VEXRO-415648 format. One record per residue (C-alpha): residue in three letters; x negated, y negated, z negated; chain. Coordinates in nm, 2 decimals. Layout:
% VEXRO-415648
[r 'ALA', [X, Y, Z], 'A']
...
% end
This chain:
% VEXRO-415648
[r 'MET', [1.54, -15.16, -6.96], 'A']
[r 'PHE', [1.36, -14.94, -7.20], 'A']
[r 'ARG', [1.32, -15.00, -7.57], 'A']
[r 'SER', [1.03, -14.83, -7.75], 'A']
[r 'LEU', [1.13, -14.59, -8.12], 'A']
[r 'SER', [0.92, -14.44, -8.42], 'A']
[r 'VAL', [1.08, -14.14, -8.52], 'A']
[r 'ALA', [1.03, -14.30, -8.89], 'A']
[r 'ALA', [1.20, -14.58, -8.78], 'A']
[r 'LEU', [1.47, -14.38, -8.61], 'A']
[r 'GLY', [1.54, -14.21, -8.90], 'A']
[r 'VAL', [1.56, -14.58, -9.12], 'A']
[r 'ALA', [1.81, -14.72, -8.86], 'A']
[r 'ALA', [2.04, -14.42, -8.86], 'A']
[r 'GLY', [2.03, -14.42, -9.28], 'A']
[r 'LEU', [1.84, -14.11, -9.35], 'A']
[r 'LEU', [1.55, -14.16, -9.59], 'A']
[r 'VAL', [1.33, -13.89, -9.50], 'A']
[r 'PRO', [1.13, -13.79, -9.87], 'A']
[r 'ALA', [0.76, -13.77, -9.88], 'A']
[r 'ASN', [0.72, -13.43, -10.01], 'A']
[r 'PRO', [1.12, -13.27, -9.98], 'A']
[r 'PRO', [1.13, -13.06, -10.19], 'A']
[r 'ALA', [1.01, -12.71, -10.23], 'A']
[r 'GLY', [1.35, -12.46, -10.19], 'A']
[r 'PRO', [1.42, -12.11, -9.98], 'A']
[r 'THR', [1.53, -12.32, -9.64], 'A']
[r 'ALA', [1.24, -12.55, -9.69], 'A']
[r 'PRO', [0.92, -12.42, -9.64], 'A']
[r 'PRO', [0.69, -12.63, -9.91], 'A']
[r 'VAL', [0.51, -12.98, -9.78], 'A']
[r 'PRO', [0.14, -12.97, -9.86], 'A']
[r 'SER', [0.06, -13.35, -9.97], 'A']
[r 'ASP', [-0.24, -13.37, -9.74], 'A']
[r 'ALA', [-0.03, -13.30, -9.40], 'A']
[r 'ASN', [-0.10, -13.55, -9.12], 'A']
[r 'ALA', [0.10, -13.49, -8.81], 'A']
[r 'VAL', [0.13, -13.68, -8.45], 'A']
[r 'VAL', [0.43, -13.94, -8.44], 'A']
[r 'GLU', [0.56, -13.93, -8.10], 'A']
[r 'ASP', [0.74, -14.24, -7.94], 'A']
[r 'LEU', [1.04, -14.19, -7.86], 'A']
[r 'VAL', [1.15, -14.39, -7.54], 'A']
[r 'LEU', [1.57, -14.37, -7.47], 'A']
[r 'PRO', [1.73, -14.57, -7.22], 'A']
[r 'VAL', [1.95, -14.90, -7.27], 'A']
[r 'GLU', [2.22, -14.89, -7.12], 'A']
[r 'ASP', [2.41, -15.26, -7.02], 'A']
[r 'ILE', [2.77, -15.33, -7.27], 'A']
[r 'ILE', [2.99, -15.38, -7.00], 'A']
[r 'GLY', [3.30, -15.55, -7.18], 'A']
[r 'GLU', [3.65, -15.57, -7.06], 'A']
[r 'VAL', [3.95, -15.79, -7.23], 'A']
[r 'GLU', [4.23, -15.67, -7.14], 'A']
[r 'SER', [4.60, -15.86, -7.13], 'A']
[r 'LEU', [4.86, -15.75, -7.38], 'A']
[r 'ASP', [5.07, -15.63, -7.15], 'A']
[r 'GLY', [4.84, -15.46, -6.98], 'A']
[r 'THR', [4.83, -15.62, -6.66], 'A']
[r 'GLN', [4.53, -15.81, -6.63], 'A']
[r 'SER', [4.15, -15.77, -6.70], 'A']
[r 'GLU', [3.86, -15.96, -6.69], 'A']
[r 'THR', [3.50, -15.74, -6.71], 'A']
[r 'LYS', [3.15, -15.92, -6.67], 'A']
[r 'GLN', [2.82, -15.77, -6.58], 'A']
[r 'GLY', [2.51, -16.02, -6.53], 'A']
[r 'VAL', [2.69, -16.33, -6.36], 'A']
[r 'GLN', [2.96, -16.13, -6.16], 'A']
[r 'VAL', [3.30, -16.15, -6.32], 'A']
[r 'THR', [3.59, -15.87, -6.17], 'A']
[r 'VAL', [3.97, -15.98, -6.26], 'A']
[r 'ALA', [4.17, -15.72, -6.17], 'A']
[r 'LEU', [4.56, -15.73, -6.16], 'A']
[r 'THR', [4.79, -15.49, -6.17], 'A']
[r 'SER', [4.96, -15.43, -5.79], 'A']
[r 'ASP', [5.29, -15.39, -6.02], 'A']
[r 'VAL', [5.32, -15.74, -6.18], 'A']
[r 'LEU', [5.24, -15.86, -5.80], 'A']
[r 'PHE', [5.38, -15.66, -5.61], 'A']
[r 'ALA', [5.72, -15.43, -5.51], 'A']
[r 'VAL', [5.67, -15.08, -5.48], 'A']
[r 'ASP', [5.54, -15.01, -5.15], 'A']
[r 'LYS', [5.52, -15.37, -5.01], 'A']
[r 'TRP', [5.26, -15.70, -5.01], 'A']
[r 'ALA', [5.43, -15.95, -5.01], 'A']
[r 'LEU', [5.33, -16.15, -5.34], 'A']
[r 'THR', [5.62, -16.21, -5.59], 'A']
[r 'GLY', [5.68, -16.53, -5.80], 'A']
[r 'ALA', [5.52, -16.35, -6.09], 'A']
[r 'ALA', [5.19, -16.31, -5.93], 'A']
[r 'ARG', [5.15, -16.63, -5.74], 'A']
[r 'LYS', [5.22, -16.76, -6.13], 'A']
[r 'ARG', [4.92, -16.53, -6.20], 'A']
[r 'LEU', [4.65, -16.60, -5.91], 'A']
[r 'GLN', [4.69, -17.00, -6.02], 'A']
[r 'GLY', [4.59, -16.83, -6.33], 'A']
[r 'VAL', [4.30, -16.69, -6.18], 'A']
[r 'ALA', [4.20, -16.95, -5.95], 'A']
[r 'GLU', [4.16, -17.21, -6.27], 'A']
[r 'LYS', [3.93, -16.89, -6.37], 'A']
[r 'VAL', [3.75, -16.94, -6.04], 'A']
[r 'ARG', [3.72, -17.28, -6.02], 'A']
[r 'THR', [3.59, -17.42, -6.33], 'A']
[r 'GLU', [3.36, -17.10, -6.45], 'A']
[r 'GLY', [3.28, -16.99, -6.07], 'A']
[r 'ALA', [2.95, -17.07, -5.95], 'A']
[r 'GLY', [3.10, -17.10, -5.55], 'A']
[r 'GLY', [2.95, -16.88, -5.27], 'A']
[r 'VAL', [3.17, -16.60, -5.18], 'A']
[r 'VAL', [3.50, -16.46, -5.35], 'A']
[r 'LYS', [3.58, -16.11, -5.30], 'A']
[r 'VAL', [3.91, -15.96, -5.34], 'A']
[r 'GLN', [3.99, -15.63, -5.34], 'A']
[r 'GLY', [4.29, -15.41, -5.26], 'A']
[r 'HIS', [4.32, -15.08, -5.46], 'A']
[r 'THR', [4.58, -14.80, -5.48], 'A']
[r 'ASP', [4.64, -14.49, -5.68], 'A']
[r 'ASP', [4.64, -14.18, -5.50], 'A']
[r 'GLN', [5.01, -14.14, -5.39], 'A']
[r 'GLY', [5.05, -14.13, -5.05], 'A']
[r 'SER', [4.81, -14.06, -4.77], 'A']
[r 'ASP', [4.43, -14.19, -4.74], 'A']
[r 'SER', [4.49, -14.40, -4.42], 'A']
[r 'TYR', [4.87, -14.51, -4.61], 'A']
[r 'ASN', [4.65, -14.60, -4.91], 'A']
[r 'LEU', [4.39, -14.80, -4.73], 'A']
[r 'ARG', [4.60, -15.04, -4.55], 'A']
[r 'LEU', [4.86, -15.09, -4.80], 'A']
[r 'SER', [4.50, -15.21, -5.02], 'A']
[r 'GLN', [4.37, -15.38, -4.69], 'A']
[r 'ARG', [4.74, -15.60, -4.61], 'A']
[r 'ARG', [4.74, -15.65, -5.05], 'A']
[r 'ALA', [4.39, -15.76, -5.08], 'A']
[r 'GLN', [4.48, -15.99, -4.75], 'A']
[r 'ALA', [4.79, -16.11, -4.95], 'A']
[r 'VAL', [4.58, -16.23, -5.28], 'A']
[r 'GLU', [4.30, -16.38, -5.05], 'A']
[r 'ARG', [4.61, -16.61, -4.88], 'A']
[r 'GLY', [4.77, -16.71, -5.22], 'A']
[r 'LEU', [4.44, -16.79, -5.33], 'A']
[r 'ARG', [4.32, -17.00, -5.05], 'A']
[r 'GLY', [4.54, -17.27, -5.06], 'A']
[r 'LEU', [4.49, -17.24, -5.45], 'A']
[r 'LEU', [4.09, -17.33, -5.40], 'A']
[r 'ALA', [4.10, -17.50, -5.09], 'A']
[r 'ASP', [3.86, -17.73, -5.23], 'A']
[r 'ALA', [3.65, -17.52, -5.45], 'A']
[r 'GLY', [3.36, -17.41, -5.22], 'A']
[r 'VAL', [3.43, -17.10, -5.25], 'A']
[r 'THR', [3.44, -16.86, -4.96], 'A']
[r 'LEU', [3.71, -16.55, -4.97], 'A']
[r 'GLN', [3.69, -16.20, -4.81], 'A']
[r 'ALA', [3.96, -15.91, -4.84], 'A']
[r 'GLN', [3.88, -15.56, -4.83], 'A']
[r 'GLY', [4.11, -15.25, -4.91], 'A']
[r 'TYR', [3.92, -14.97, -5.04], 'A']
[r 'GLY', [4.26, -14.71, -5.07], 'A']
[r 'GLU', [4.25, -14.48, -5.36], 'A']
[r 'THR', [3.84, -14.45, -5.29], 'A']
[r 'ARG', [3.78, -14.67, -5.58], 'A']
[r 'PRO', [4.00, -14.56, -5.93], 'A']
[r 'ARG', [3.97, -14.66, -6.26], 'A']
[r 'LEU', [4.09, -14.35, -6.42], 'A']
[r 'PRO', [4.15, -14.03, -6.29], 'A']
[r 'ASN', [4.48, -13.98, -6.20], 'A']
[r 'LEU', [4.52, -13.65, -6.25], 'A']
[r 'VAL', [4.43, -13.50, -6.60], 'A']
[r 'ASP', [4.41, -13.09, -6.60], 'A']
[r 'GLY', [4.57, -13.11, -6.25], 'A']
[r 'LYS', [4.87, -13.31, -6.46], 'A']
[r 'PRO', [4.96, -13.66, -6.30], 'A']
[r 'VAL', [4.89, -13.94, -6.53], 'A']
[r 'GLU', [5.13, -14.22, -6.47], 'A']
[r 'ARG', [4.96, -14.52, -6.72], 'A']
[r 'ASN', [4.62, -14.42, -6.57], 'A']
[r 'ARG', [4.79, -14.52, -6.18], 'A']
[r 'ALA', [4.97, -14.75, -6.27], 'A']
[r 'LYS', [4.62, -14.89, -6.38], 'A']
[r 'ASN', [4.45, -14.81, -6.06], 'A']
[r 'ARG', [4.74, -14.98, -5.85], 'A']
[r 'ARG', [4.53, -15.30, -5.87], 'A']
[r 'VAL', [4.38, -15.62, -5.69], 'A']
[r 'GLU', [4.09, -15.73, -5.82], 'A']
[r 'ILE', [3.85, -16.04, -5.80], 'A']
[r 'VAL', [3.50, -16.10, -5.82], 'A']
[r 'PHE', [3.26, -16.39, -5.85], 'A']
[r 'ASP', [2.97, -16.48, -6.00], 'A']
[r 'ALA', [2.99, -16.69, -6.29], 'A']
[r 'ARG', [2.80, -17.05, -6.30], 'A']
[r 'GLN', [2.45, -16.99, -6.54], 'A']
% end
């Protein structure tokens, strides 16, 4: 979507007041009082703002873009290191996610997407992320059996990081932890 703004409106919106006859000085030439100029409209793209709500402990976040809702759970809360069996804490978290899908979801397909950080080989990370996505899918299947949804699991390995794993050539563990996640993606009711 595009919006049009005049230069004058842009100046007012920015809190700038431009006098009709600015004072003449050594750096500004005098402006004749009968000066006329063509004012071109500025056309600027307006991007959608995507808000993210994150839990206080940083292990769960939720974003909404249009009707699509993405709930991300860090792998650290779902699984032991290099494992794909759900922990007891994971089952509790999945109950909350299932309730959200049940109450806010429009039905249809619910995608379960597994992601890893950059540690380990590409093939290992792809297999691990797929197994983790499938484990979450199985966990949600029982909780959403009568919700009218179809679950689909997909692993992406390290191909879709949320944050850079390396900054200035150095690993950033906090970013890696955010990249190790499973996302549950569904459409909200309108």
